[in-house]
C-alpha positions in Angstrom: 94.8 117.6 109.6 93.4 120.7 111.3 96.6 122.4 112.2 98.6 124.8 110.0 97.6 122.9 106.9 94.1 124.1 107.4 95.1 127.7 106.8 97.0 127.2 103.6 94.0 126.7 101.4 95.6 124.0 99.4 92.8 121.5 100.1 90.6 123.7 98.0 92.9 123.4 95.0 93.4 119.6 95.5 89.7 118.9 96.0 88.0 118.4 92.6 84.7 119.7 94.1 86.5 122.9 95.3 84.6 122.9 98.6 81.2 121.9 97.3 79.3 118.8 98.5 78.1 117.7 95.0 79.1 118.4 91.5 77.7 117.7 88.0 79.8 116.0 85.3 79.7 114.2 82.0 80.4 110.5 81.8 83.5 109.8 79.7 83.6 106.0 80.0 82.6 103.1 82.1 85.2 101.3 84.2 85.6 98.1 86.1 88.0 98.6 89.0 89.3 95.5 90.7 88.9 95.3 94.5 91.9 95.2 96.8 93.1 92.0 98.4 91.8 89.8 100.0 88.5 90.6 98.2 87.9 89.6 94.6 85.4 91.6 92.6 85.1 94.1 89.8 83.6 97.3 91.2 81.6 99.2 88.6 82.7 102.8 88.3 82.5 105.6 85.7 85.0 108.2 84.6 83.4 111.7 85.0 84.6 115.0 83.7 83.3 117.8 86.0 81.5 120.6 84.3 82.7 123.4 86.6 86.4 122.9 86.3 87.0 120.2 83.7 88.7 117.8 86.2 88.4 114.1 85.6 87.5 111.8 88.5 86.4 108.2 89.0 83.0 107.7 90.7 81.6 104.5 92.1 78.1 103.3 90.8 76.3 101.8 93.8 73.9 98.9 93.8 73.6 95.8 91.6 73.0 96.5 87.9 72.9 100.3 88.2 75.6 100.7 85.6 73.0 99.8 83.0 71.2 103.0 83.7 74.3 105.1 82.8 75.3 105.8 79.2 78.4 107.6 78.0 77.9 111.4 77.7 75.1 111.3 80.3 75.0 114.1 82.9 75.5 112.7 86.4 75.5 114.3 89.9 78.4 113.1 91.9 78.8 113.3 95.7 81.6 112.4 98.1 81.9 108.8 99.4 81.6 109.6 103.1 85.2 109.7 104.3 86.1 113.3 103.5 88.2 112.7 100.5 89.5 109.2 101.3 88.8 106.0 99.3 86.3 103.7 101.0 86.6 100.0 101.6 88.2 97.8 98.9 87.9 100.3 96.0 91.4 101.8 95.4 91.5 105.5 94.4 87.7 106.1 94.1 86.6 108.9 96.4 83.2 109.7 94.9 79.8 108.1 94.1 77.1 108.7 91.5 73.8 110.0 93.0 71.7 111.1 90.0 71.7 110.3 86.2 70.1 112.9 83.9 68.3 114.5 86.8 66.8 111.3 88.1 68.0 109.6 91.3 69.8 106.3 90.9 67.8 104.9 93.8 64.5 105.6 92.0 65.8 104.0 88.8 67.0 101.0 90.8 63.6 100.5 92.5 61.8 101.2 89.2 59.9 104.1 90.6 61.0 106.4 87.8 62.3 106.1 84.3 65.2 108.0 82.8 
């Protein structure tokens, strides 16, 4: 990946974050994405429209029951999923995860340390 392709600059155009580590967006809808074979599950994701460039991405919502903290039209902070633009595990086509909802960390909501 780091040969001549690295100098073209096309990865910046293809990357929805445009080189940033995190991006804010507005939740459009909640999704349930089916896991790839041989696993059988519905992974909870949200469709997010990024504020800075209007691109639409799917972002995974980690932890059990955390989708309940997210409503449509909420502002969420989205980060990469840890594989530099590749999908992770059995979730097809999802390259990002939700970190914060309305300025409050999902982990804090999950552990009931804070309220939205």
